[in-house]
Every structure is written in structure tokens, then in C-alpha cells.
N, C-alpha and C positions, 0 to 999 in steps of 0.2 A: 503493500500499499504506499502512496507516495505521502509526502510529509504534509501535504497540504490538508488530503483527506485524512490521514493520522490525526491531525490537529483538531479538524473539525469533528470528527468521532471523540474525542477527548474532552472536547467543549461540550458536546452533546451528552455524553454520559457525567460530566461534572455537574451539568445543570439538572440531570434527572437524580443525581445523587444529592443534590441540596435539596429538591423537591419533596424527596422522600424523606429527609431528615429533617424539612420542617415539618410533615405531617407528625414524623414520629416524634418530634420533639415538643408538640402542641400541647396544651393544657388537658385536652382529653385523653392524650396517649400517654402522658406522665403520672408517675406516681410520686408523690410528696414525700420527701423523707426529711424530718428534722423541722426545727422551730422557726428558724430563719431562712428558709430556702432551701435548695437541693433537692434533687430528684433521681429516681429511677427511670431512666429514658434509652430510647433505642435509638435517638438521633444521631449517636456516634457510629453507628453500624454500617449506614451506607456510605459516610465518609471514609471510615477506615477500610473497607473493600475498594472503594475507588483509589485511594491513595497507593495502596498496594497492588491493585491489579492493574490500573490504568495509569494514574496520574502522576507516580512518582512524586520525589519530593516537593518541586516546584508547583506543580499542578495541585497537589495534595494539600499544601499549606494554604494556596490561594482558594482553593474550594472551601476548605475550612473557617478561612477569614472570612470570606464573602458570608457562607451559612452564620456564622456567630452574628456578623452585624446584621443581616437579615433577621434572625432569631431575636434579637434586641427589640429591633423596630416596627417589625410586623407579628411578631410570636410573643408580645406582652412581656417582655424583658424588665427587670427591675434592677436599679441601680442608685447608689446613693449620689454618684458624681460621675463626671465625662471619662474619669482613670476607672472607676469599676464597672463602667459599660465596656470600655476597651480591654481591660485586664478580663473579665469576668465571662465576657462573650467572644468578640473579636480574636484574640490572643489565644485564649484558651481554646477555641475550635480551630484555631489556625495551627496551634501548637500538636493538635490531634494529626493533621496531615503530614508530621514527621515519620509516621508509619510507612510513608512514601519510600523512605531511603530501604526498604526490603521490597521495592518492586521487581517482580522477575527472579528474587531469589528464593532458594530453600524452599519450593514447593507450597505444602501446606503448612509448614514451618515458618514460611515468610509471614503468613497472614497473622499467625499466633504471635509472632515477635514483634510485627507490627501494630498489631492490638495492645501489647504490653507497653510498647515504647508509647505509642499515642495517649493512651490513658494514663501513663506516669507523665507525660508532658503537660498533659491538661491538667493533672493534679498539681503538678509545680506551679503553673501560674495561678491557680486558684489559691496556693497555699500562700504566695507572693501578696495577694489581693487581701487575705485573710488578715496577715501581719502587718501590712500597711495601711490598708483603706479601713478595713472594719475591726481595728483595734478597739474603737470605741464601743463596738456592739457585741464585744466577745463575752460569754457569760462566764460566772466564777465556778461553775460545774457544767458538766455537759456529758450525758449518758453515765452519769455516775464518777467522772474521772474531774480533778480538779484541775481547772484550765485558767487559773488566774493568768500566767505566760501568756502574752499572746501568741507565740509559737506553738506552744500545746494545744492552746484552743484551735489553731487553724489547722493542725493536724489531724486532732479528732474530728472536728466537724467535717472537715474536707474528704478525710480519709474516709468516713463512715457512709457518707453518699456515693463518693466516687468507687469504693469498693465494691458495690453493688454493681454498678456501670461496667467496671473491668472485670468482674466475673462473668455478665452477659457477653460482652465483647470478646475475652478468650473463648467462651463456646461458640458464640453466634459467627463472629468473622471467619474462622477455618471452614467452617461448613458451608457458608453462603459463597466464600470466596473462592473456593474450591468449585463450587457449581458453576459459577460465573464463569470460571478458566477453561472448564469442560465444555459448556456452552459455545464460548468464544474460540477454544481450539487453543488456548495458552495454559503455560502452567505457572 
């Protein structure tokens, strides 16, 4: 396939994955976790599959950034300031695209490694947001853990809901990614 057709196909796949992620990340499809936000959402699944299967690092990060920004503006995002919007939506989901470093590598394990890297990168961005922006909102205890220090609160709070999202990604991304690869004839 020539470069122009490949670029057009990748762009179309990215747009479809953003649309799927917006549906999967909508209020009616998410399960709220925690008292101040955070949720179990399958929105990352199409982003991760896209990054590892088709997008690679550049397209994966770009599609994640665009999804995160759209999720905030049309998906009912909540932020305390513009930095919070940038970190918790645009950059956090852009970081999911780091999964693209495994594009075309390791077969099914590439999808697994991509899911782990993408989820870990998103967690790191949320952690940074928690210790810098949400420091004034930290609770003294969360889930029975003394979280008086902002870094402890951010680890416990973000780790709690990201754990569920990461487990879902680790299970679903290799299954769906392998299926997509078989349909498209790629490994």
C-alpha cells in the first residue's frame, strides 16, 4: 500500500477509535469509583489497540491527545483549572498512546506490554496532577489509608481506580488486538 493510502487508512482508523472511546468513556458507559471522580472506563481500550496495531508512537499519542481534549469538552469533563484539564484529560490520554512503541512487536505480547505501558503512563500523569493541582482537595484518609501527605493520597486515589482500568486493559487489549490483527492480516 502506498504511503498516501496508508496515512489515510491510519487517519480513518484513528477517528473510528476516538469515536469508540468517546462512546465507551461517556457517563452512561462508565462506572464511577471514589468520592471525587475516577471511574472504570473502557475508553482506553480502542486507543491502546490503535496505538499498538496501526498508529505507533506518533499517531497513538496524537489520537490520545485529541480524545482526551474532546472528552473534556464534549464528554462532560470536570476540572478545577486549565492545568487540571490539560493534565487529567489531554496529556493523560496522550500518554496512553505511548503504547505505540510496541507497534508490530512481539505479537500478542506487544498488545499486553502496550496496555501496561499506556496505563502506567496515564497513571503517572494523574499522579502528577494529584500532587500538584489537587493537593487542596486531598482527604486525610482514603480507603482506610492515612493519606495526609499529598503524594500518598495521589498514589492511593489514582492507583485505586487506575488498577481496575489497567486490569481491564491487560485482559481486553491483547484479545481485541489479536482479533484486529487477524482480520487485517498483520501480527
